[in-house]
N, C-alpha and C positions, 0 to 999 in steps of 0.2 A: 729198638727203635731206627727207623731208616734215617741215614744220613741226610737224604734229601727229600723234600715233600713229594707226593705223589704226582706225577706229570712234569716235573722239574726237568728241564735239559740244560746240562752244563755247557757253558759257552767254550769256543775254541780258545785254549790257552796253552802255557809253556810249562813242560814238566821239571820241577824243581831239580830231580836228580840228573838228568841226562840234558836238561835245557831244550829238548827237543819240542818243536811247535806241532800242535795238531789236536785232534779229537780224542779225548779218553773219559772215563766214566769216574775214577778216583781221583786222589790228590796227586798220585803219580802215574805214569803210564804203565802198562801191564808189563813190560820189560823190566823196568826199573824196581817195580813192585815184587817180582818173583827174583831178581838179582839182591833185593834186601833182605828177603825171607831165609837166605843161606848164607850171609855174609854180615859181620859185625861193622858197626859205623866207628869210624875214626878220621883222623886228619889225612887226606890223601898226600903222598909225597909229591905228585905232579902239580895239582890245581890248588893245594892248600884248604880244600873244603873238607867239611866233615860231611862223609858219604860212607856208605856201605863199601868195604874195601876187599878186594881181592889182590893178594900179594903187595900189598902196600898201595894199590892204585884203584881208584874208583871206576864205574862203568864207563864214564865219558872219556878218560883218558885211555881205556882199552879200546873204544871205537876209534880215537884218533890215530892210535899206534897200529890198529889193523887196516886203517885206510892207508895209513903210509907205507905199508908193507905191501899193497896191492900194485900190480902193474897196471899197464895202460888199458888192458883189456878186462880188467875189473876181477883178475885172479891172483891168489897169492903167490908170489916167487918161489921157486923151489929152493928148498933148503932154508927159507927164512923163519925164523922164529919171532914171534909178536912180541915176546918178554923182552928181547933185547932192544925193542924200538921204545920201550916205556919211558926209559931214562931220556930219551932224545925228544919227548913231547914238550913243546915250547908254546903252543897255541891249541885254539879248539876250534873246530870246524862244524858250526851247527847244522842242523839236519831236522827232517820233518819225522814225527812218530810213525814207526813202522818201517823205517828205512835199513834197519840194522838188525841182523838174526844171527845168533851164535850158532845155530845148527845149520848145517850145510850152506856155509858162506858161498860155496862155487857151484856152478851147474854140476848135475850128476853126469858121469861120463856116459858117452853112448855105447849101448850094448855092441857085443862083438858081433853079432848077426846083423846090426842094422835094423831097418824098418821091415816089418812084416810083409809078406806077399812077394809079388814078382816086382823087379825094379821099376820106377816110374819111365814111362815111354817118353822119349824128347820131343820138345815142341816141333810142330811142322816147321819146315823150312820156308825162309821168305819167298814169297811168290807174286807175281803180279798178272794183269791182265793179258791173256795170251794174244800175241801179234797175229792178227788174220792174214796179213799179207793180201797178195791180190785174188779177189774173188769174183765170180761171175754174179752180177746183181739178179736176184730172183725175179722170175716172170710173174708169179703169181703170189698172192698173199701166203702168210704161214698157214699150214693146215693145223688144225687142232689136234693135239696128241691125246693118247689115252694111256695115261702112266699106269692104270691099273693092271694093264697087261703085262707089265713089266715085271721081270721076277728079281729080287734083290740079289741073287745069286749071280745074275748075268750082267751086273752093273759092271761099265768100265771103269776100273780104279786107276788106269794110266792116264785118264783125261787131264789134259793141263788145267780145263775149267774147274776139276774138282780138286786139284792141288791148290788152286787160288782160293776157291771156296772153303777149305780146310783152313788154309792160312788167316783168313778172315774170320771164320768161325772161332778160332783160338783166341785172336784179339778180342773179340766180343764177349767170349767166356770169361777171359780174365778180367774185363772191365765191368762185366754185370754179375759175375759172381755164379755162373753156371756149374753144377755138380757134375760129376764123373759119369753118370747115367745120362744126363741131359746131352754131355758132348758126345757120346757114343751115339746117341739116337740120332743127334743132328749130323754127324758125319755120315750115318748110315742113310738118312732120307736125303743128302745132298747127292750121294752117290747114286740114288735112284733118278732123281729129277734132272740129273745133270749128264746121263748117259745119253749120247747122240747129240749133245748139245752143241750148235755151230755159231758162230759171229752173226748177229742179228736176229738170232731167235730171242722171243719174250716167254716167259714162263707166267702163266695166268692163273689167279687164285682158283676159278672154278675148275681147273684142270687137275690141280694137285691135291685140292683140299679131301675129297673123298677117298683118294687113293693112299694119300698118308694117314688119315683117321682108320682106314683098314688096316694099316700095318702098326697102328698104335705108337706113331711118331709125333713127336711135338710140331704142330703145324706153325705155331707161332714164332718160335725159334728159327725154324727153316726158312719162314718168310723174311724174318729179320736179316739172315745172311744173303738172300737173293736179293734184298733191297738195296743192301750194302754194295752189291756187285753191279747195280744198276739194271737186272734184267727180269725184274719182276713188275707184273701189271695187276693191280688190284681192280679186278671187275666184278667183285662180289657186291651183291646187294645189301644195303645197309640194314642191320636188324630192325633198326627204328622205323623204316618204310614199311617193312613187312609189319610190325605191330601196329601201325597206324592203320593200315588197311584193314586189317582184322578187327581192330577196336570199332573203326566207323562203318562197318558193314550191317546193313539192314536200317539205316538211318534214311530219312527223307533226304532228297537232294539239296534243299534249302538248307536244313540243320547242319547235314553233313559237310557241306562247303564251309560254312562258318565255323564249325567245331575243328576243322582242319586249318583253316586260317589261324585261329586261336591259339592252337597247340604248337604251329609251326613258330608263332611270334613267341611263344614260352621258349621255345627249344633254342630259336637264332636271335632272339631280341628283336626290337624294333626302335622306332625314333625316341620314344621315350620309356623304354623298357630294357633291362638287361637280360641276357640270355641266363636261363635257368639251367640246373643239373638235370641230367636226363632221367634220374630216379624222380626228381620232383615233378617233370611233365608228365611221367607215368602215373604217379598218385593223382596229379590234378585232373587227368582225364578219366581215370577210373572212377573216381567220384562223381562227375557230372555225366558219365554214361548213362546210367539208369535213369536219370531224369530226362536226358535227351531222347532216349527210346521210348519213353510214355508218350511224347508229343506225336499226334498223327497229324500227317498232312492234310489240307483242305481240300476235299473232294467235292465236286457239282454233283447236285442230285440227280436222280434219274431223268426228270422232266427235262433238263436242258442247261442252259447257262444260269448259274445262280444270281448273276447281277441283274437280271431281267425279272421284273416283278409281273406277277399275272394281271391283267387288267379285269376289272370288275365287268360282269355282264351287264349288258343295257337293260334287259328286262328286270334284273335285281336292282338296279338303280331306280326304275319307274316304281 
């Protein structure tokens, strides 16, 4: 027969053996239960309680003696015997369930060989925006660049702009948790787009998107670094605009204008409505699009203006 009924959850309580507070299933915590299976109960020489004893001391006194033998870093001092400190126990330090373990009380020693693989690369040195000094102002606007023609093997690795970008990329990677492969790919993409970069140039989204995608590099992560540097311009067309034009294609002009206005109010909000999520806007327009496509515009008949009624013939009236 079970000790507790089915579905019963034992509340958090204190263990009668070690006085530890926490969640455990039985009357005693798991450690005290296993300690009592191998030792006989008697009066403890330290706390005078009737508990399972090991060398005349209960588990609570053993925990307190072990705690007193530890140094400031949580390890046992060299040459320290915990049994010598059992007689010096005069108080008990309460603890939570699961904080004391008899096996491996100290962390395992590091292996002689250290970590596997090559040693870790040191973080990039601190770098700042390069000093442009005196420069001749450009006579014409910046000519669009074609980054697809640039070979990654010919990238300028000694550029001061690349050193600054790598330092900012390292900070962003530490803050956002980028993995090793992402960091390597970002540094590779920065070397491509910053080759030949000078003060005053702007890197546009339409210039680097296709080139970076062809090299299988993370465009979003590289754009985040370029935006942090302040040399990026997002000239891409929002996907919502392309989707809206495609969904409204083929509708009558009057219905198309009203459907577009209604969709934009859903997305951006209005005087009496809050903006909705983009997924909600897509779903709403997709639901009304078939009904809007079935409405045909009013067309005049072949005879002329539909607002003019034909006059009856005079001979028919007679």
